[in-house]
C-alpha positions, -999 to +999 in steps of 0.1 A: -019-580-367-008-615-378+020-631-356+044-630-385+041-593-390+051-562-370+046-524-375+016-502-380+024-479-409+056-496-421+045-533-418+071-561-421+060-597-427+085-625-427+081-659-444+102-690-451+121-716-431+158-725-426+158-754-450+128-744-472+131-730-507+137-695-496+134-669-468+119-635-475+100-604-464+071-583-476+071-546-467+039-527-468+037-489-463+070-479-478+067-444-493+067-441-530+096-425-548+125-440-528+155-449-550+160-486-544+178-515-562+189-550-553+224-537-547+212-515-519+198-545-501+227-568-510+252-545-493+234-551-460+231-589-465+268-591-473+276-578-438+256-606-421+282-634-421+318-628-408+344-640-433+369-653-407+372-690-405+356-707-376+337-677-363+304-687-380+287-718-393+302-738-421+269-734-439+278-709-467+248-693-484+253-668-513+223-648-500+215-631-533+185-609-529+157-608-555+132-579-554+099-593-568+076-564-565+071-528-554+100-513-574+097-499-609+123-480-628+145-479-598+120-463-575+095-477-549+059-475-562+041-475-529+029-511-534+042-539-512+078-547-517+085-585-518+120-598-515+135-633-513+168-650-507+170-686-519+184-714-496+211-732-516+234-748-490+210-766-466+218-801-453+187-816-436+201-851-428+214-843-393+179-831-382+159-863-386+167-875-351+152-843-336+117-855-347+119-878-317+147-864-295+143-826-290+175-805-286+180-788-253+179-750-256+160-751-289+122-747-296+119-783-309+096-796-282+073-766-277+070-762-315+060-798-319+033-794-293+021-761-307+018-773-343+009-810-337+041-823-352+035-806-386+062-779-381+093-779-403+120-792-379+149-790-404+175-766-392+151-753-367+126-744-394+107-712-386+127-708-353+161-706-370+183-676-370+180-679-408+148-659-407+168-629-397+178-625-434+143-611-439+149-586-411+181-574-427+163-569-460+136-548-443+163-529-424+181-520-457+150-502-469+144-486-435+179-473-433+176-456-467+144-439-455+159-428-422+187-412-440+162-388-456+158-374-420+195-376-411+189-405-388+215-434-386+215-466-365+249-482-357+253-515-338+283-533-325+294-562-303+298-549-267+308-583-252+312-620-259+315-643-230+333-625-202+352-602-225+338-566-227+349-537-248+354-506-226+364-484-255+341-455-262+339-449-300+325-419-319+298-423-345+324-420-373+347-446-356+318-470-353+308-466-389+344-472-400+357-500-377+329-524-367+328-545-398+366-546-401+364-570-371+354-606-375+333-604-343+319-569-351+337-551-323+354-518-331+378-522-301+407-540-318+422-553-285+389-566-272+381-580-307+411-602-308+403-616-273+367-622-283+378-640-315+402-662-295+374-671-270+349-680-297+375-703-314+384-720-281+347-726-273+342-741-307+372-763-304+358-776-270+325-783-287+308-755-268+295-720-275+293-685-262+268-657-259+272-619-256+257-584-259+251-563-289+247-525-284+229-503-309+229-465-310+204-444-330+216-409-339+194-380-349+160-391-336+140-360-328+123-356-294+087-366-288+086-398-310+065-426-295+029-436-287+023-440-249+011-458-230+009-492-246+029-485-277+058-467-261+090-463-282+110-485-259+084-511-254+079-515-291+117-516-297+120-542-270+092-563-284+107-563-319+142-571-306+129-600-285+117-616-317+153-620-329+161-657-322+184-662-291+176-628-275+172-631-237+174-595-225+169-559-236+179-528-217+180-491-225+205-466-211+217-478-177+191-506-178+194-528-148+222-507-133+195-480-128+180-502-101+212-500-082+215-462-085+201-433-066+179-408-083+206-381-081+229-404-101+203-417-125+185-385-137+197-367-168+201-329-161+188-304-187+204-273-200+202-248-229+227-250-257+226-228-287+190-218-278+178-255-276+169-278-247+196-305-243+201-334-218+236-332-204+239-369-198+220-399-214+215-424-186+179-429-199+191-442-232+173-415-252+138-424-241+116-411-212+080-419-207+080-440-238+090-409-259+124-400-275+143-372-257+164-360-286+195-377-273+209-409-289+188-439-283+210-465-267+199-501-264+217-533-253+206-567-264+217-599-247+221-631-268+223-666-252+250-691-262+242-711-293+223-741-280+237-764-307+269-778-291+289-810-296+289-820-260+266-848-249+233-834-234+203-849-216+170-851-235+141-875-239+129-898-266+093-887-273+083-919-292+095-941-263+089-917-234+123-925-221+153-904-212+180-901-238+214-886-246+219-863-275+252-855-293+247-830-321+264-830-355+257-805-383+269-769-389+263-744-362+276-710-351+298-712-320+286-677-312+256-659-328+266-624-317+287-614-348+258-623-371+234-606-348+250-571-351+235-562-385+202-578-374+199-556-343+208-526-365+180-535-390+153-541-363+160-508-345+159-490-379+127-506-389+108-498-357+121-462-357+109-458-393+074-470-384+071-445-356+084-416-377+059-423-404+032-425-378+043-391-364+040-376-399+077-369-401+081-388-434+057-382-463+039-410-482+055-398-515+091-387-516+099-358-540 
């Protein structure tokens, strides 16, 4: 499988760079007969950038999707679906200095070594969060297909900096409230504190990280391909390919290492003639297979490495130490933008596994 693609039956390929002509995706393996139009995808793209002033980058892209192939008369044909979004608000001038002085926290230096200096360094090029636009477009299609099976994935901001939401929200509350918040947190009190923290960090020329949580509802038991294509390992692999992700955990995650077996295990019972897990500390996955409970995954994002504070680096042309003070347009916190991306990636991976399991036909009636 090429390094720019993932999936076995529902294959997603990303292309484009941050300051290139466009970013896009090609989807191969989408069942024929799905009702799909540009507006279906546009609705997901419109959720990517928070509208509140100061929460995200000053770069304002219209992000209008164009479906180039794979859809005819409002239905998918079974052929590859190609979609693009043009880059219309790129300013590459601040990035010229990074050809010689790599930015701390960015992939500038290892990318230069890997590609012999031929990589597109503008805006981070291929390593920019801008490529997540393609993931959201893929997720829009995946979500429509998951809905055929009654499966829904919802993500939200669990924490930013040291502020964590402790409010437990129902599926309906998550669906309704998350995108009412500029930081994508359904807990109104925590949301206001998070927003204040992001604005204060930006004012100080700094940035914040945080955690996004996703919950998948309605996934049947037994989905996964152990041992080397387990459901959780493939989800983690895909999630780690989102720029700025530094950690992924399911259920209790690292807290399980501090628990006893009696407190970590999920007891079973019979309800309405069906096997049920009373608790869900495993996060809906055991042995690499879905249990039938909600799949719960938390994704940790590092602080945006582009900050206005002076940082130490090196001048590669002179082989001397140097100081770097960044200009340009950057997100003070990537977490709000990351929420729909996490939602899209989880949806896409789940769809691939469900097709592999034969739970979704190649042609929809």
